[in-house]
N, C-alpha and C positions, 0 to 999 in steps of 0.2 A: 492321470485318469482317476476318476472318483470310484470308490468301492461302494457297495450297498450300505456299509456302515457309515460312510461319509458322503452322502449325496450332495449335489451342488447347493441345495438350500441350506444344509447344515453348515457347510464351509462358509457360505456367504453370510449367514447369520453371525458367525464368529467374527468375521472381518468387520461387519457393520457394527457389532457391539463394541469391539475394541476401538474402531475409528470414531464412533459416536461418543464414547466416553472420553477419548483423548481430545476431540474437538470441543466437547463440553467443558472440560477442565481448562483448556487454553482460552475458550471464550469467556469463562468466568474470570480468569486472570486478566484478560483484556478489559473486561467491564470494571474490575476492581482498580486497575491502573488508571482508567479513564475518570474514575470518581475521585482520584487524588487531585486536589486543586493545583493546577499549573498555569501560570500567567493569569491568575485570577479567574479561571473558568474550569468547569468540569464537563466531561463528555460521557454520554450513555452509549457505549458500544455494545449493542445487543446482538448483532448479526451472527457472530461466532457462536454464542451460546444457543441461539435459535437454531442454527444449522446443526449443531451437535444433537439437540433434542429431536430434530426432524429425522436425522439419520437413525437415532435409536428407536423412535416410535412411529415414524412415517410409513406410509404405504410404499410399495415398489415404485409407483408413479412419482411420489414425492422425492424418494431417494434419487431417482433418475433426474429429476429437475435440479436437485441440489448438486449432483455431479455435473450437469450441463453448466450451471452457473459457476461452479468451481473451475471448470476448464476455461470458461469465458474469462474469468478474472485472473487466470494463472499467469499470463505474461505480464500483466500490469503489476501484480504484487511481487513477482520475481524482480522486476525492474525497480520498483519503488524504493527498496532500501539503498539502491545505488544511484538513484536519480539525482540526488544532491551532488554526488561526485561527478555525474555526467554533465550537469548543468553549471556547476561552479568551477571557477578556475582551479587548476591543479595546485597552485601555490596555497590557496585558501584551504583546500582539503588537507594538505600536509600540516599547515599551521594549526588547524583545529585538532588534528590527531595528536600533535606534539604538545600543544599548550592546554588543551581541555579534553583529554580522552574520556573522563567521566561524563561530561556533558554530552559528548558525542554518543556514548553508549546509551544514556538515558533518552536521548532524542531518537535513537535507532530502535529501542525496545518496543515502543508502541507501533512501529512499522513492521518489525520482524514477527510479532505475534500474529497479525492477520495474514502475513505472507506464509507463515508456517501452517496456519489453518487451511488456507486455500490449496497449498501444495499437498497437504495430507488428504483433503477431500478429493482433489483431482486424480491423484495417483491411487489411493486406496479404493475408491469407488470404481476405478477402471480396471481392477484386477480381474483376471479371467474367471475366478470363482464367482464373483458378483455378477459378471455378465452372463455366465452360464445359468445362474439362478434366475436371472430375468428372462432368459430364453425359455427355461423350463416353465416359467410362470406365464408364458405366452406373450412376452414383450420383446420388442426388437431394440436392443440397446444402441444408442448413438455411437458412431465411430469417434466422435469428438472433434472431427476436423472443422466443422462449421463454427462451433463456439471458439475454438482455438484461433482460427483465422480472423473472426470478428474481434476477438480480444487483442490480437496482434495489431490489426489496423487501428483500433481505438487507441492503443498504447502509443504507437508510433505517431499518430496524429496529435495526441495530447502532449507528448514530450516535444515534438516539433513546434507546436504552438507556444509552449512555455519558453522554449529556447528563443523563438522569434521575439516574443514580448520582452523577455529579460535582456535582450541585446538590441532592442529597438531605440528609436529617438528619445522616447519618454524615459526609458531606463537610463540612457546615457545622460540625460539632463539631471536625473536624480543623483547619479554619482558626482556630477559637477557641483550640485548644491552641497552635498556632503563634504566634498573636497574643499570648498570655500570655508566651511566651518572648522575643519580639523587639519587642513594643511596637507603638505606633500609628504608627510612622514608615513603615510599609509598607502596601501593599494585598496581600490574600491571596486565593488561589484553590487549590482542590484539583485536582491533576493526575492522581493515580492513587489508587485505593482498593482494598484487598483485605480479605477476612474469613477468619479461620481458624475451621474448624468442628470441630477436634479438641479435646483437653483444654486447649489454649492459647487457647481461644475468645476472640476479640477482633479488633481492627482494626489494620491498618497502612496508612499513607497517606503520600503525598508532597505537600507543600504548596509552592506557588511564591509567593514574596514579591517585591515589586518597588516601587521608587520612582524618582525622577529620576536616581539615581546608580548603582544596582545592581539585579541580578536574582539571587535565590538560591533554592536548593531546600532544604526543611526536612523531614526525615523525622519522623513522629510515630507513636505507637502507644498503644493503650489497651485495657483489658480490658472485656468486656461487663458 
């Protein structure tokens, strides 16, 4: 129960200020990591920084929109850090953790940051004090069920489609091509697959090969 010295608006402002600052810092870190050249490219990740500033300086309607989007993205970003483990063979996951833990951590960090941002937005902006302040301002806060269900359906659909593609006929052909080049001393799995639909019609894929001593990426390509 709020006293006169701590009305809903004051408590909500404190939560929004702390959340906005935390999200802004994480967003700035995400942007900085994206600007570090990796694999010959850089990435401008601005969404986290923008969300933090909107929480700090946006109107109640804007804050409500940021919360809705955070809840919508919640399931997807909670699953994202573990998606590789879900889609890849268990043996590959253990080999990577054992042989290249530093690389696994560096690959996970760019995913963990947006996941942390989304979790913070979804939970902090759903606190009773923030909802009470919105009610006091004449707004009816969303229950969050609709964006949560939409995000769940989208996440399950996306993961299911990826699993289907990476275990389909073309993916199997990619692993066969890699096995012809590097022999039977490895286990193989397709990690990515794309198809060109223009005059260069064909497939390109990245196959991951592993054994007890190493893990390696093998690019393959073939015409239709």
